[in-house]
C-alpha positions as CSV (number, residue, x, y, z in Angstrom):
1,M,141.9,91.3,-41.4
2,I,139.4,92.6,-38.8
3,D,135.9,92.8,-39.2
4,K,134.5,96.0,-37.4
5,N,130.8,97.0,-37.4
6,D,129.5,100.9,-38.3
7,A,130.3,101.7,-34.4
8,G,133.6,100.6,-34.9
9,L,133.6,97.3,-33.0
10,I,135.1,94.4,-33.6
11,T,132.3,91.5,-34.4
12,N,134.1,88.1,-34.5
13,N,136.0,86.4,-32.4
14,W,138.9,85.4,-35.4
15,S,139.8,85.5,-38.7
16,D,139.4,83.4,-41.7
17,A,137.9,79.8,-41.4
18,V,138.4,77.6,-37.9
19,I,140.8,75.4,-39.1
20,P,143.6,77.9,-40.1
21,Y,142.8,79.9,-36.8
22,Q,143.2,76.7,-34.9
23,K,146.6,76.1,-36.8
24,R,147.7,79.1,-36.0
25,T,146.7,79.8,-32.5
26,C,147.7,76.2,-31.5
27,T,151.0,77.0,-29.9
28,I,151.5,79.6,-27.2
29,S,155.2,81.0,-26.8
30,W,155.5,81.4,-22.9
31,D,158.4,83.8,-24.1
32,D,155.8,86.8,-25.5
33,F,154.3,86.9,-21.7
34,D,154.9,88.3,-18.4
35,V,154.0,85.0,-16.6
36,R,153.9,85.9,-12.9
37,G,153.2,83.7,-10.1
38,L,153.6,80.6,-8.3
39,G,154.1,78.6,-11.7
40,A,155.7,80.9,-13.2
41,A,158.9,79.3,-13.0
42,A,157.5,75.8,-14.7
43,V,155.7,77.7,-17.4
44,M,158.7,79.5,-18.1
45,R,160.9,76.1,-18.1
46,E,158.5,74.7,-20.9
47,K,159.0,78.0,-23.3
48,T,155.9,76.7,-25.3
49,T,153.0,74.8,-24.7
50,S,151.2,73.2,-27.9
51,W,148.0,71.3,-28.4
52,R,146.1,69.5,-31.2
53,R,143.6,71.0,-33.3
54,V,140.0,70.6,-32.1
55,V,138.2,68.1,-34.9
56,E,134.7,69.4,-35.0
57,E,133.9,66.9,-38.5
58,T,132.4,63.8,-38.1
59,Q,134.5,60.4,-37.0
60,V,132.6,58.1,-39.1
61,S,134.0,57.1,-42.7
62,N,132.2,57.2,-45.3
63,T,132.7,53.5,-45.7
64,V,131.2,52.9,-42.6
65,I,128.2,55.3,-43.7
66,L,127.7,53.4,-47.2
67,A,128.0,50.0,-45.4
68,S,125.2,51.1,-42.6
69,L,123.0,52.6,-45.8
70,V,123.1,49.0,-47.6
71,T,122.7,46.2,-44.4
72,T,119.8,48.8,-43.7
73,G,118.2,48.4,-47.5
74,A,119.0,45.1,-46.9
75,A,117.2,44.5,-44.1
76,F,114.3,46.4,-45.2
77,L,114.2,44.1,-48.9
78,A,114.8,41.0,-46.5
79,G,111.8,42.4,-44.6
80,I,109.6,43.2,-48.0
81,L,110.1,39.5,-49.5
82,Y,109.4,38.0,-46.0
83,R,106.3,39.3,-45.5
84,D,104.8,38.4,-49.1
85,T,106.3,34.5,-48.4
86,L,104.1,35.1,-45.5
87,K,101.2,36.3,-46.9
88,K,101.2,33.5,-50.0
89,V,102.0,30.4,-46.8
90,L,98.9,32.2,-44.8
91,K,96.9,32.3,-48.2
92,Q,97.9,28.4,-48.9
93,R,97.0,27.3,-45.4
94,S,93.4,29.2,-45.5
95,I,92.1,27.5,-48.7
């Protein structure tokens, strides 16, 4: 489906979501094109050119995120406990 505005202009450069679009367009069949120029013979020998889809999602796993949160929480809690212990030690020395 091609989306056009009221003036009849196409206002998007692909239909559907990004991942299905990338899957549909990840291979070029050179037989579908009139290839000319110095590299034409090399291109036509290849027949097709393919590439992997661009991954835009985060590469950090949920496990790493959870481990980071737990470590940060533990460090924060240790800091609070240490601060309270330090206050008690300082109070005892001032007596």
